[in-house]
C-alpha positions as CSV (number, residue, x, y, z in Angstrom):
1,M,26.4,2.8,2.5
2,D,23.8,3.7,5.6
3,R,23.1,0.6,7.8
4,Y,19.4,1.8,7.7
5,P,18.5,4.2,5.9
6,P,15.4,6.4,7.1
7,I,12.1,4.2,6.1
8,A,11.2,7.4,3.9
9,D,14.6,7.5,2.2
10,H,13.3,5.3,-0.6
11,G,11.8,5.4,-4.0
12,L,9.3,2.5,-5.6
13,I,9.8,0.9,-8.8
14,G,7.5,-1.9,-10.1
15,D,6.6,-3.8,-12.9
16,L,2.8,-4.8,-11.6
17,Q,4.0,-8.0,-10.5
18,T,6.4,-7.0,-7.9
19,A,8.4,-4.0,-6.7
20,A,11.7,-2.9,-5.8
21,L,12.6,-0.2,-2.8
22,V,15.7,2.1,-4.5
23,T,17.8,4.4,-1.3
24,S,19.0,8.1,-2.3
25,E,22.3,6.1,-1.8
26,G,21.6,4.3,-4.9
27,V,21.0,0.7,-3.1
28,I,18.1,-1.6,-3.7
29,D,17.8,-3.2,-0.2
30,W,14.3,-4.5,-0.9
31,F,13.1,-6.7,-3.4
32,A,10.8,-10.1,-3.4
33,A,10.1,-12.0,-6.7
34,P,8.5,-13.4,-8.6
35,R,5.3,-11.6,-6.5
36,F,4.7,-8.9,-4.2
37,D,4.2,-11.6,-1.5
38,S,7.3,-13.8,-2.4
39,P,10.1,-14.5,-0.4
40,S,12.7,-11.6,-0.8
41,I,16.3,-11.7,-2.7
42,F,17.2,-8.1,-1.7
43,A,16.1,-7.3,2.3
44,S,19.0,-5.5,4.1
45,L,16.0,-3.1,4.8
46,L,15.5,-6.0,7.8
47,D,18.9,-6.9,7.9
48,H,21.6,-4.9,6.6
49,D,24.3,-7.9,7.0
50,R,22.4,-10.6,6.1
51,G,19.6,-9.4,3.9
52,G,21.2,-8.6,0.5
53,H,21.6,-5.7,-1.6
54,F,22.3,-4.6,-4.8
55,L,24.1,-1.1,-4.9
56,F,24.7,0.7,-8.3
57,A,26.2,4.3,-7.0
58,P,29.2,6.9,-6.4
59,T,30.6,6.0,-3.1
60,S,32.3,9.0,-2.2
61,S,31.7,10.8,1.1
62,E,31.9,14.6,-0.9
63,V,28.6,13.3,-2.8
64,T,25.5,15.3,-2.2
65,R,22.3,13.4,-3.4
66,R,18.7,14.3,-4.6
67,Q,16.3,11.9,-5.8
68,L,13.1,12.5,-7.7
69,Y,10.6,10.3,-10.1
70,Y,10.3,11.2,-13.7
71,P,7.5,13.3,-13.7
72,D,4.1,10.9,-14.3
73,T,6.2,8.0,-13.9
74,A,7.4,4.9,-11.9
75,V,10.7,5.7,-13.0
76,V,13.3,6.9,-10.1
77,V,16.3,8.8,-10.9
78,T,18.9,9.5,-8.1
79,R,21.5,12.6,-8.7
80,F,24.9,12.4,-7.2
81,M,26.6,15.9,-7.0
82,S,30.3,16.3,-6.2
83,P,33.2,18.7,-7.2
84,D,34.8,16.0,-9.6
85,G,31.1,15.9,-11.4
86,V,27.3,15.2,-11.7
87,G,26.2,11.7,-12.2
88,E,22.8,9.8,-12.4
89,V,21.5,6.6,-11.7
90,I,18.1,6.2,-13.3
91,D,15.9,2.8,-12.0
92,H,13.3,1.3,-13.3
93,M,11.4,-1.9,-13.8
94,P,9.6,-2.9,-17.8
95,V,6.2,-3.2,-17.0
96,I,4.5,-6.7,-17.7
97,Q,1.5,-5.6,-19.8
98,S,0.4,-9.0,-19.7
99,R,-2.1,-10.7,-17.0
100,T,-0.6,-13.8,-17.2
101,P,1.7,-14.4,-13.8
102,S,5.5,-14.3,-14.6
103,D,8.3,-15.7,-13.2
104,R,10.7,-13.5,-15.4
105,H,11.3,-9.8,-13.3
106,T,14.1,-7.4,-14.3
107,L,15.4,-4.7,-12.3
108,V,17.5,-1.8,-14.7
109,R,19.7,0.5,-13.5
110,A,21.3,2.7,-15.7
111,V,24.1,5.6,-14.9
112,R,25.3,8.1,-16.1
113,T,27.5,11.1,-16.1
114,V,26.1,14.6,-16.9
115,R,29.0,16.9,-15.9
116,G,32.7,16.5,-15.3
117,T,34.1,12.8,-14.3
118,V,32.4,10.6,-11.6
119,R,33.4,6.9,-10.3
120,F,30.2,4.9,-9.8
121,D,30.6,1.6,-7.6
122,L,28.5,-1.3,-8.2
123,E,27.9,-4.4,-5.1
124,C,25.2,-7.1,-6.0
125,R,24.7,-9.5,-3.0
126,P,21.5,-11.3,-3.7
127,R,20.1,-13.8,-0.6
128,F,17.5,-15.8,-1.6
129,D,14.0,-17.1,0.4
130,Y,14.5,-14.4,2.9
131,A,18.7,-15.2,2.9
132,R,17.6,-18.8,4.3
133,A,18.7,-20.5,1.0
134,D,22.3,-20.6,-0.4
135,H,23.2,-19.7,-3.7
136,A,26.1,-20.5,-6.6
137,L,28.0,-18.0,-8.5
138,D,29.1,-18.6,-12.4
139,L,31.1,-15.6,-14.0
140,T,31.5,-14.9,-17.4
141,D,32.8,-11.9,-19.4
142,G,29.7,-9.6,-19.0
143,A,27.4,-11.5,-17.1
144,A,26.5,-13.5,-13.6
145,T,24.4,-16.0,-12.9
146,F,23.4,-17.0,-9.2
147,R,21.8,-20.2,-8.9
148,A,19.6,-20.8,-5.6
149,P,16.8,-23.8,-5.3
150,G,14.2,-23.0,-7.5
151,T,15.5,-19.9,-8.7
152,T,18.1,-18.4,-11.0
153,A,19.0,-14.8,-11.3
154,Y,21.3,-12.9,-14.0
155,L,23.4,-9.8,-13.7
156,Q,24.6,-8.3,-17.2
157,T,26.6,-5.4,-17.3
158,T,28.2,-3.1,-19.9
159,F,31.6,-3.1,-18.0
160,P,33.7,-5.8,-16.5
161,V,32.8,-7.1,-12.6
162,E,34.6,-9.3,-10.6
163,R,33.7,-12.3,-7.8
164,D,33.6,-11.2,-4.0
165,G,32.9,-14.7,-2.4
166,R,29.7,-15.8,-4.0
167,D,28.6,-12.1,-5.0
168,V,29.5,-9.5,-7.5
169,R,31.3,-6.3,-7.5
170,G,32.5,-3.9,-9.8
171,T,33.4,-0.4,-10.7
172,I,33.2,2.0,-13.8
173,T,34.3,5.8,-14.2
174,L,32.5,7.7,-16.6
175,Q,33.4,11.0,-17.9
176,A,30.5,14.0,-19.0
177,G,27.8,12.2,-21.8
178,Q,28.9,8.3,-21.2
179,A,26.5,6.0,-19.5
180,A,26.8,2.0,-18.4
181,A,24.0,-0.1,-16.9
182,A,23.5,-3.0,-14.8
183,V,20.8,-5.2,-15.4
184,F,19.3,-8.1,-12.5
185,T,16.7,-10.9,-14.0
186,V,15.7,-12.8,-11.6
187,C,13.4,-16.3,-13.2
188,G,12.6,-19.6,-12.4
189,P,15.1,-22.5,-12.1
190,D,15.2,-23.4,-15.7
191,G,15.0,-19.6,-16.8
192,E,17.5,-18.3,-20.0
193,A,19.5,-15.7,-19.4
194,P,18.2,-12.6,-21.2
195,P,20.1,-10.8,-24.6
196,P,23.4,-8.8,-23.3
197,P,22.2,-5.3,-22.3
198,T,23.2,-2.2,-24.8
199,V,23.2,1.4,-23.4
200,D,20.8,2.2,-26.3
201,G,18.9,-0.7,-25.8
202,I,18.1,0.0,-21.8
203,T,17.3,3.6,-23.1
204,E,14.8,2.4,-25.4
205,D,13.2,0.6,-23.2
206,L,13.5,3.3,-20.3
207,W,11.4,5.7,-22.8
208,N,9.2,3.0,-23.2
209,T,8.3,2.6,-19.7
210,V,8.4,5.9,-19.6
211,D,5.6,6.1,-22.1
212,F,3.3,3.6,-20.4
213,W,3.1,5.8,-17.0
214,Q,2.5,9.0,-18.5
215,R,0.0,7.6,-20.7
216,W,-1.8,6.1,-18.0
217,V,-2.1,8.8,-16.3
218,R,-3.4,10.9,-18.9
219,T,-6.9,9.3,-18.5
220,S,-7.4,10.4,-15.0
221,R,-10.1,12.9,-14.8
222,Y,-8.9,14.3,-11.9
223,R,-8.6,18.3,-12.3
224,G,-8.0,19.5,-8.9
225,R,-6.3,21.1,-6.7
226,W,-3.2,18.9,-6.2
227,P,-2.7,17.2,-9.5
228,G,1.1,16.3,-8.4
229,M,0.2,14.6,-5.2
230,V,-3.2,13.2,-6.4
231,N,-0.9,11.5,-9.4
232,R,1.6,10.1,-7.4
233,S,-0.5,8.4,-5.2
234,A,-2.7,7.1,-8.2
235,I,0.7,5.8,-9.7
236,T,1.2,4.0,-6.2
237,L,-1.9,2.6,-6.2
238,K,-1.2,1.2,-9.4
239,L,2.5,-0.1,-8.8
240,L,1.1,-2.0,-5.4
241,T,-1.3,-3.8,-7.8
242,Y,-1.0,-7.0,-8.9
243,A,-2.3,-6.9,-12.6
244,P,-3.1,-10.6,-13.1
245,S,-5.2,-10.4,-10.7
246,G,-6.5,-6.8,-10.0
247,A,-5.7,-7.3,-6.0
248,P,-3.7,-4.4,-4.6
249,V,-1.4,-5.2,-1.9
250,A,-1.7,-2.9,1.3
251,A,2.4,-2.0,1.0
252,A,4.7,-3.7,-0.7
253,T,7.3,-4.2,2.6
254,M,7.1,-6.6,5.7
255,G,8.3,-6.4,8.8
256,L,8.8,-2.4,9.1
257,P,8.1,-1.2,12.5
258,E,5.4,0.8,13.9
259,Q,7.6,1.8,16.6
260,I,11.4,1.2,16.6
261,G,12.3,-1.2,18.6
262,G,9.0,-2.6,18.6
263,E,7.0,-5.8,17.9
264,R,4.2,-4.2,15.5
265,N,6.1,-5.4,12.6
266,W,3.5,-7.2,10.4
267,D,3.7,-8.6,6.9
268,Y,1.2,-6.0,4.4
269,R,2.1,-7.8,1.3
270,Y,-1.3,-9.3,0.7
271,T,-4.8,-8.0,-0.1
272,W,-7.2,-6.3,2.4
273,V,-10.9,-6.5,1.5
274,R,-11.4,-3.5,3.3
275,D,-8.0,-1.8,1.9
276,G,-8.8,-2.8,-2.1
277,S,-12.5,-1.8,-1.9
278,L,-11.2,1.7,-0.7
279,S,-8.8,1.7,-3.6
280,V,-11.4,0.9,-5.8
281,R,-13.4,4.1,-4.4
282,A,-10.4,6.2,-4.6
283,L,-9.6,5.0,-8.4
284,L,-13.4,5.2,-9.5
285,D,-12.9,9.2,-7.8
286,L,-10.2,9.2,-10.5
287,G,-12.1,8.0,-13.5
288,F,-9.8,4.6,-13.7
289,I,-12.8,2.1,-14.5
290,E,-10.9,-0.8,-15.5
291,E,-8.6,-1.5,-12.2
292,A,-11.6,-0.4,-10.2
293,S,-13.8,-3.4,-12.5
294,Q,-11.0,-5.8,-12.2
295,F,-10.8,-5.8,-8.5
296,I,-14.6,-6.1,-8.1
297,G,-14.2,-9.3,-10.2
298,W,-11.7,-10.6,-8.0
299,L,-13.8,-10.0,-5.1
300,G,-16.5,-11.6,-6.3
301,D,-14.7,-14.6,-7.4
302,R,-14.0,-15.0,-3.4
303,L,-17.6,-15.0,-2.4
304,R,-17.6,-17.5,-5.0
305,D,-14.9,-19.5,-3.5
306,R,-15.7,-19.7,0.2
307,E,-12.8,-21.5,0.9
308,V,-12.9,-19.7,4.5
309,A,-12.5,-21.3,8.0
310,D,-15.8,-21.2,10.1
311,G,-18.3,-20.4,7.5
312,E,-17.6,-17.3,7.3
313,P,-18.3,-15.7,3.6
314,L,-15.2,-13.7,3.2
315,Q,-11.6,-13.8,4.8
316,I,-10.2,-10.2,5.8
317,M,-7.1,-10.8,3.8
318,Y,-5.9,-13.1,1.0
319,R,-2.6,-13.5,-1.4
320,V,-2.9,-11.5,-4.5
321,D,-4.0,-14.9,-6.4
322,G,-7.0,-15.3,-4.0
323,D,-5.3,-17.8,-2.1
324,P,-6.5,-17.4,1.6
325,H,-3.7,-19.6,3.1
326,L,-1.4,-16.9,4.9
327,T,0.7,-18.8,7.9
328,E,2.7,-16.5,9.5
329,E,6.5,-17.3,11.1
330,I,8.7,-15.1,12.9
331,L,12.2,-14.8,10.8
332,E,14.6,-15.3,13.8
333,H,17.9,-15.0,11.6
334,F,16.7,-11.2,10.8
335,E,17.6,-8.7,13.4
336,G,15.0,-6.5,12.4
337,Y,14.6,-2.7,10.8
338,R,17.1,-0.7,13.2
339,G,16.6,-3.8,15.3
340,S,12.9,-4.1,15.4
341,S,12.1,-7.5,15.8
342,P,10.1,-10.0,15.6
343,V,10.4,-10.0,11.7
344,R,7.3,-11.6,10.7
345,A,6.4,-13.0,7.0
346,G,2.5,-14.0,6.3
347,N,0.1,-12.7,8.9
348,A,-2.2,-14.6,11.7
349,A,-4.7,-11.5,11.5
350,A,-6.2,-13.4,8.5
351,D,-8.1,-16.0,10.6
352,Q,-9.6,-12.8,12.3
353,L,-13.4,-12.0,12.5
354,Q,-13.7,-8.5,11.4
355,L,-17.5,-7.8,10.3
356,D,-16.9,-4.4,9.2
357,I,-15.2,-5.8,5.5
358,Y,-18.5,-6.4,4.1
359,G,-19.5,-2.7,4.5
360,E,-16.3,-1.6,2.6
361,A,-16.9,-4.5,0.3
362,L,-20.6,-3.5,-0.7
363,Y,-20.1,0.2,-0.5
364,A,-17.0,-0.3,-3.2
365,M,-19.2,-2.7,-5.4
366,S,-22.0,-0.5,-5.4
367,E,-20.6,2.6,-6.2
368,G,-18.6,0.4,-8.7
369,I,-21.3,-1.4,-10.2
370,E,-23.0,2.2,-10.9
371,E,-19.8,3.9,-12.1
372,I,-18.9,1.3,-14.6
373,G,-22.3,0.6,-15.5
374,Q,-22.9,-3.3,-15.2
375,Q,-25.4,-4.8,-14.1
376,A,-25.1,-7.8,-11.4
377,G,-25.4,-11.1,-13.3
378,Y,-27.9,-13.5,-11.9
379,H,-25.8,-16.2,-10.6
380,G,-23.4,-12.7,-8.8
381,W,-26.5,-11.4,-7.5
382,K,-27.3,-15.0,-6.1
383,G,-24.1,-15.2,-4.3
384,L,-24.4,-11.3,-2.9
385,A,-28.0,-12.1,-1.4
386,Q,-26.8,-15.3,0.1
387,L,-23.6,-13.3,1.9
388,M,-26.3,-10.5,2.9
389,D,-28.9,-13.2,4.2
390,W,-25.2,-14.8,6.3
391,L,-24.7,-11.2,7.4
392,A,-28.5,-10.6,8.7
393,D,-27.7,-13.6,10.9
394,N,-24.1,-12.3,12.1
395,W,-23.8,-8.7,12.3
396,D,-24.4,-8.7,16.3
397,R,-21.1,-10.3,16.8
398,P,-18.1,-9.0,18.9
399,D,-14.9,-9.5,16.4
400,E,-11.3,-7.7,16.6
401,G,-12.4,-4.6,14.6
402,I,-10.2,-2.6,11.7
403,W,-7.1,-2.5,13.5
404,E,-6.5,-6.5,14.0
405,T,-5.9,-6.0,17.7
406,R,-5.1,-9.0,19.1
407,G,-6.8,-8.2,22.5
408,G,-9.8,-10.4,22.4
409,R,-13.0,-9.4,20.5
410,K,-15.5,-6.6,21.5
411,D,-18.7,-4.8,19.8
412,F,-16.7,-2.3,18.0
413,T,-19.0,0.4,16.7
414,Y,-17.2,1.1,13.4
415,S,-17.9,-2.7,12.8
416,R,-21.7,-1.9,12.8
417,V,-21.6,1.2,11.2
418,M,-20.1,-0.7,8.1
419,C,-22.9,-3.5,8.4
420,W,-25.1,-0.7,8.4
421,A,-23.5,0.4,4.7
422,A,-23.6,-3.1,3.9
423,F,-27.1,-3.4,3.7
424,D,-27.9,0.1,3.0
425,N,-26.0,-0.4,-0.2
426,C,-27.1,-3.6,-1.1
427,L,-30.8,-2.7,-0.5
428,K,-30.4,0.2,-3.1
429,L,-28.8,-2.2,-5.5
430,A,-31.5,-4.8,-5.1
431,E,-33.8,-2.1,-6.0
432,E,-31.6,-0.4,-8.9
433,F,-31.4,-4.1,-10.4
434,R,-34.9,-5.0,-9.6
435,R,-33.4,-8.7,-8.1
436,P,-35.0,-10.8,-5.9
437,A,-34.1,-10.4,-2.2
438,D,-35.4,-10.4,1.0
439,T,-35.2,-6.5,1.7
440,Q,-37.6,-6.5,4.8
441,R,-35.1,-8.6,6.8
442,W,-32.2,-6.6,5.3
443,T,-34.5,-3.1,6.0
444,R,-34.8,-4.6,9.6
445,A,-31.1,-5.7,10.1
446,R,-30.3,-1.8,8.5
447,D,-32.5,0.2,11.0
448,T,-31.9,-2.0,14.2
449,I,-28.0,-1.3,13.6
450,L,-28.4,2.0,13.3
451,E,-30.8,2.5,16.9
452,Q,-28.2,0.0,18.3
453,V,-25.1,2.4,17.6
454,M,-26.6,5.6,18.4
455,E,-27.6,4.2,21.6
456,R,-24.8,1.6,22.4
457,G,-22.1,3.3,20.7
458,W,-22.8,7.2,22.1
459,S,-20.5,8.2,25.1
460,Q,-22.3,10.7,27.1
461,K,-19.3,11.3,28.6
462,E,-17.5,12.5,25.4
463,Q,-21.0,13.7,23.6
464,A,-19.3,11.2,20.8
465,L,-19.6,7.9,18.9
466,V,-16.8,5.8,20.8
467,Q,-14.8,2.7,19.7
468,H,-16.6,-0.2,21.2
469,Y,-19.9,-0.3,23.3
470,G,-19.8,0.4,27.1
471,G,-16.3,2.2,26.9
472,D,-15.8,5.9,26.4
473,V,-12.4,5.6,24.3
474,L,-12.4,7.2,20.8
475,D,-11.5,5.8,17.5
476,A,-10.6,7.7,14.4
477,S,-11.9,4.6,12.2
478,L,-15.4,6.4,12.9
479,L,-14.0,9.2,10.4
480,L,-15.8,7.2,7.7
481,A,-19.4,7.1,9.0
482,P,-20.5,10.3,7.1
483,R,-19.0,9.5,3.8
484,V,-20.8,6.0,3.7
485,R,-23.8,8.2,4.7
486,F,-24.5,6.3,8.3
487,I,-24.4,9.9,9.9
488,A,-25.5,13.3,8.5
489,P,-21.7,15.5,8.1
490,R,-23.2,18.4,9.8
491,S,-25.6,16.9,12.1
492,P,-24.9,17.9,16.1
493,G,-24.2,14.6,17.2
494,W,-21.8,14.1,14.4
495,L,-20.2,17.5,14.8
496,S,-19.5,16.8,19.1
497,T,-18.0,13.8,17.6
498,L,-15.6,15.5,15.3
499,D,-14.7,17.7,18.3
500,A,-14.3,14.8,20.8
501,I,-11.7,13.3,18.2
502,D,-10.1,16.5,17.5
503,Q,-9.1,16.9,21.3
504,R,-8.6,13.5,22.1
505,L,-6.6,12.1,19.0
506,V,-5.5,14.6,16.9
507,S,-1.8,16.4,17.4
508,D,-0.9,18.9,15.3
509,S,-3.1,18.2,12.7
510,L,-2.4,14.8,12.6
511,V,-4.6,11.9,13.9
512,Y,-3.9,8.9,15.9
513,R,-5.9,5.5,15.2
514,Y,-7.2,5.4,19.7
515,D,-5.2,5.5,22.3
516,P,-3.7,1.9,23.4
517,A,-3.0,3.0,26.8
518,A,-6.9,3.4,27.1
519,S,-7.8,0.6,24.9
520,P,-5.1,-2.0,25.3
521,D,-5.2,-3.9,22.0
522,G,-2.9,-7.2,23.5
523,L,0.5,-5.7,22.1
524,R,3.3,-3.8,23.7
525,G,4.4,-0.3,22.9
526,S,3.1,2.6,21.3
527,E,2.5,3.9,17.9
528,G,2.5,7.3,15.6
529,T,-0.3,8.6,14.3
530,F,-1.9,7.0,11.3
531,S,-1.5,9.0,7.8
532,L,-4.8,6.9,6.7
533,C,-6.5,8.6,9.4
534,T,-5.1,12.1,9.1
535,F,-6.9,12.1,5.5
536,L,-10.0,10.5,6.7
537,Y,-10.0,14.0,9.4
538,V,-9.7,16.3,6.1
539,D,-12.6,14.0,4.2
540,A,-14.7,14.2,7.3
541,L,-13.9,18.2,8.2
542,A,-14.8,19.3,4.6
543,R,-18.2,17.1,4.8
544,A,-18.7,19.0,8.0
545,G,-18.3,22.4,6.5
546,R,-14.9,23.3,8.1
547,L,-13.1,24.0,4.8
548,P,-10.6,26.3,6.1
549,Q,-9.3,24.0,9.0
550,A,-9.3,21.1,6.3
551,R,-7.5,22.5,3.8
552,Y,-4.9,23.6,6.5
553,T,-4.5,20.1,8.0
554,F,-4.4,18.7,4.0
555,E,-1.5,21.2,3.0
556,K,0.1,20.7,6.4
557,M,0.0,16.6,5.9
558,H,1.9,17.2,2.6
559,T,5.0,18.5,4.1
560,Y,5.1,14.8,5.8
561,A,5.4,12.8,2.4
562,N,9.0,12.0,1.7
563,H,11.1,13.7,-1.2
564,V,9.4,11.7,-3.5
565,G,5.9,12.2,-2.4
566,L,5.3,8.8,-0.8
567,F,4.0,7.8,2.7
568,A,4.5,4.9,5.1
569,E,1.8,4.2,7.4
570,E,2.8,6.2,10.2
571,I,4.6,9.4,11.1
572,G,6.6,9.4,14.2
573,P,7.2,12.0,17.2
574,S,10.2,13.6,15.4
575,G,7.9,14.0,12.0
576,E,9.7,10.7,10.8
577,Q,7.4,7.9,8.5
578,L,7.1,4.7,10.6
579,G,5.6,1.5,9.1
580,N,5.2,-0.3,5.8
581,F,6.3,1.5,2.9
582,P,4.7,2.9,0.9
583,Q,1.1,2.4,2.3
584,A,-1.9,1.8,-0.5
585,F,-4.4,2.8,2.6
586,T,-2.7,6.4,3.2
587,H,-2.3,7.2,-0.5
588,L,-6.4,5.7,-1.6
589,S,-7.4,8.1,1.4
590,L,-5.2,11.2,0.2
591,I,-7.1,10.8,-3.1
592,M,-10.5,10.6,-1.3
593,A,-9.8,13.4,1.1
594,A,-8.5,15.7,-2.2
595,T,-11.8,15.1,-4.2
596,T,-13.9,15.5,-1.2
597,L,-12.1,18.7,-0.7
598,D,-11.9,19.9,-4.1
599,D,-15.9,19.9,-4.2
600,A,-16.3,21.5,-1.4
601,L,-14.2,24.0,-2.2
602,D,-15.6,24.3,-5.6
603,R,-19.3,24.6,-4.3
604,L,-18.3,27.5,-1.9
605,A,-16.2,29.6,-5.0
606,A,-19.7,29.0,-6.9
607,R,-21.8,30.9,-4.4
C-alpha cells in the first residue's frame, strides 16, 4: 500500500449526501459521514499512519492494476492482473434517492476472480472524528461493530475476518467465477446493523445503482463531440451535490495541497455561491433542469436568511444545509498529504468580502429562471430587489477577490465586472417579468461600473484588463468577462487582453490564475496552473473565433485528466494533479468550454 498515492490516483463514489475516494490499489483513503463536511472516518490520504483506511484488494507486488468507471455511472471497477489470475474490486455507494438527510451511509465492496486464482486481503481501520475519537470493537461471526462517540459503524463480510487490535483484517482466496463482499455501514450511535449481506443481494443492489446513474445521464441533451468527458463531468457534479438541499460542494476533500509541502491546504467541502451558481449554468447547458432549479431555491433561501455578519446579504460560502458558520481549525495531529501541513478543517475565508458572488448568482438565476420557465414570485422578487439596492450602495468597495487572497483588500477588476453582470441580469429580469424596481438607479450603477473598469482596470503597459486597479498584473478570472457580456468577445480591447493573458499566464496551453510573485497574496509558496482557468481560456478563445487554438487547448487538457476522467484543482510542474479532488469548478468549466466550442464549430461547419 502506497503511503501517499498520487492525488490523481483515485476514483470517486458517492450516495448524493457524501462521497469516498478509492485508489487504484483498492484502498478507500478518504470518507467522511454523514455529510461531505462531516469529520472523516477514513483519512489516510492526509495522514497514512493516523488517518485510517479500508483496503480490500490483492496486495501482491506482481499485480498490475487498472481502474475504470462502469460506463456512465459512479461505480468504480479496479482490476488486478497477476500471473496467477485476474481479479476485480467493484466499489459503489447505494444512492439515497430521498431528499431527507440520512445518518446511514454504506460503502459496498464486491470482489470476484474472473480468471485463475486470486487472494484478496482486507484491512478495515476506521478512525473517527479526524482520528481524534477512540473507538471500541465488537467482533462476532460475519460482523464487526465499531463504536465511537456519536457514531456506530458496521463491517459485514461474506467470509471470516479477525481482530487486529481495535481493527479488522481478513483474507479470502477465490477461484474463477467466485465472488465475495464487504459492506461498511456508518450510522448514528443507536443505529441497528443492516441485514447480513449476500453476494446475490449485493449484485442486485449494484445493478440498481448502475441503472440509476445511466438513466440520469440519458436525460442529458448534450450531443456534441466529447460525450465521454462531458458525461463524466456531469456525473461528478451530481456526486458533489448534497441532494437534501441541492447545494454542491467545491470538492469532496479537504487539506490536499496546491504545492507539495506548502500551506495552501484548504477545506473545500462547502458550498460557494460562486461555484454553485456556475454549476447551475453548466447543468442547464446539459438540460438538467431539476438540479439547477433546486440550487436556485437554495440560493433564494440564503437571501431570505441573511444571517451574515456586517450586514452583507450573502456570505461567500455556507455549509451544505445553509449554515453560515465555518470556523477554521488546524488538525495538528495530521502530518498532511506527503507532509503538507497545516491540515485545515473549516474555512476562515467564509468571512471575506467578495463582491463578485452577486454577479455569478444573478447570472445563474437569470439564465435559470428563463430556462426553467418560472417567474420570480412577489416576495422572492422583493428580496432580490433589496439585494440590488444594497449592491448599488456597496459595489465600489475593495474586497478580497475571487481567489480568496489573504493579503488585504483591493479594487479587484473581476469583482467590478461581476457587479456589472449582477445589475445587467437583474435589469433584464425586471423588464421581462414587469416587476417593481429602481431600474434607473440600477442602470446608473451598471453604466458607472463599465466606465470605471475600462478606465481604471485597463493597463496601458499590458494593453489589457488587469487584476486590480493601479496595477499591471494579469488575472485569468477575467476570461469570464465575454461570457457574461461585459465585453464583446472579438472587440480590440478584449483581443489584446486575451493576447496578454496568453503571453503572461499560459504555459503550454495551461493557465495560471495570476502570478503570486507579481501580486503577493499573503501566502508562502507557489501553485500550479489552475484547471478552471484553462477551460475558461478555451471558452474565451472559442468566443473570439480562435477555433483551432481553442480545440487544440481543449483536447490537450483532456490528457491531464486522471485515468477515470477526473480533475483536481491544479496541474503541477510535471503534469501532476494538485489540490482538492475532484474539483467541481474544473468539471463545470469543462462542460461550459465543451458546449461553447461545440456551438462555434457547428456554426463554422454550417457556413
